[in-house]
C-alpha positions in Angstrom: 123.1 248.5 43.0 125.1 251.7 43.6 123.2 254.9 44.0 125.2 256.5 41.1 124.3 253.7 38.8 120.6 254.0 39.8 120.8 257.8 39.0 122.3 257.0 35.6 119.5 254.6 34.8 116.9 257.2 35.8 118.6 259.9 33.6 118.8 257.5 30.7 115.2 256.3 31.0 114.0 259.9 31.3 115.9 260.8 28.1 114.4 257.8 26.3 110.9 258.6 27.5 111.1 262.3 26.6 112.6 261.6 23.2 110.0 259.0 22.2 107.1 261.0 23.6 108.4 264.2 21.8 108.7 262.2 18.6 105.2 260.8 19.0 103.7 264.2 19.6 105.5 265.8 16.7 104.7 263.0 14.2 101.1 263.0 15.3 100.8 266.8 14.9 102.5 266.5 11.5 100.0 263.9 10.3 97.1 266.1 11.5 98.6 269.2 9.8 99.1 267.2 6.6 95.5 266.0 6.8 94.2 269.6 7.1 96.4 270.9 4.3 95.9 268.0 1.9 92.5 266.7 2.9 93.8 263.1 3.2 96.5 261.1 4.9 97.3 259.3 1.7 101.0 259.2 1.2 102.1 260.9 -2.0 105.7 261.0 -3.0 106.0 264.5 -4.3 109.2 266.3 -5.2 108.7 268.8 -2.3 108.8 266.0 0.2 112.1 264.4 -1.1 115.1 265.1 1.0 118.6 265.0 -0.3 121.3 266.3 2.0 124.9 265.3 2.6 124.3 263.9 6.1 121.9 263.9 9.1 123.4 267.0 10.6 122.8 269.1 7.4 119.2 267.7 7.3 118.3 269.4 10.6 118.7 273.0 9.2 117.2 271.9 5.9 113.9 271.0 7.6 113.4 274.6 8.7 113.8 276.1 5.2 110.7 276.9 3.2 108.6 273.8 3.9 105.0 273.3 4.9 104.1 273.0 8.6 103.3 269.3 8.1 106.8 268.6 6.7 108.4 270.6 9.5 106.5 268.7 12.2 107.1 265.2 10.7 110.8 265.9 10.0 111.2 267.2 13.6 109.6 264.0 14.9 112.0 261.9 12.9 114.9 264.0 14.1 113.8 263.7 17.7 113.5 259.9 17.4 117.0 259.7 15.8 118.7 261.9 18.3 117.2 260.1 21.4 119.7 257.2 21.5 122.5 259.7 20.6 121.7 261.8 23.6 121.5 258.7 25.7 125.1 257.9 24.8 126.2 261.5 25.5 124.6 261.3 28.9 126.4 258.0 29.6 129.7 259.6 28.6 129.2 262.5 31.0 128.3 260.1 33.8 131.4 257.9 33.2 133.6 261.0 33.0 132.2 262.3 36.3 132.7 259.0 38.1 136.1 258.5 36.5 135.2 255.1 35.1 137.8 255.0 32.3 136.9 251.6 31.0 133.2 252.4 30.4 134.1 256.0 29.3 136.3 254.5 26.5 133.7 252.0 25.5 130.9 254.6 25.4 133.1 257.0 23.5 133.7 254.4 20.8 129.9 253.8 20.6 129.4 257.6 20.2 132.0 257.7 17.4 130.2 254.8 15.7 126.8 256.4 16.0 128.2 259.8 14.8 129.9 258.3 11.7 126.7 256.5 10.8 124.9 259.8 10.8 127.6 261.5 8.7 128.1 260.1 5.2 131.8 260.5 4.4 
């Protein structure tokens, strides 16, 4: 195995670990905050928790606008979990561009386009 390939695997595994751990911490903190504000962890589908935005990228700023701490933490945990594989692909593109591996750069760019279009409702 080449040294550059090993470095890529380390970077990707670090991105995945940090993303999942950040999501876990944020979601756990959100559940605790919800418990302290509501007195229960029972899920209630209230109007204030419903989200309706055009796409994922408009959802991100929506989470910061006038919501409870619990909502902000839980939404941030979900965002972190969804962005983790996205960042992994971006890191792969950067690596393949730096190593001038055009074949894998093209393939990974197509994957990034597919992931981006799945997050953006046209």
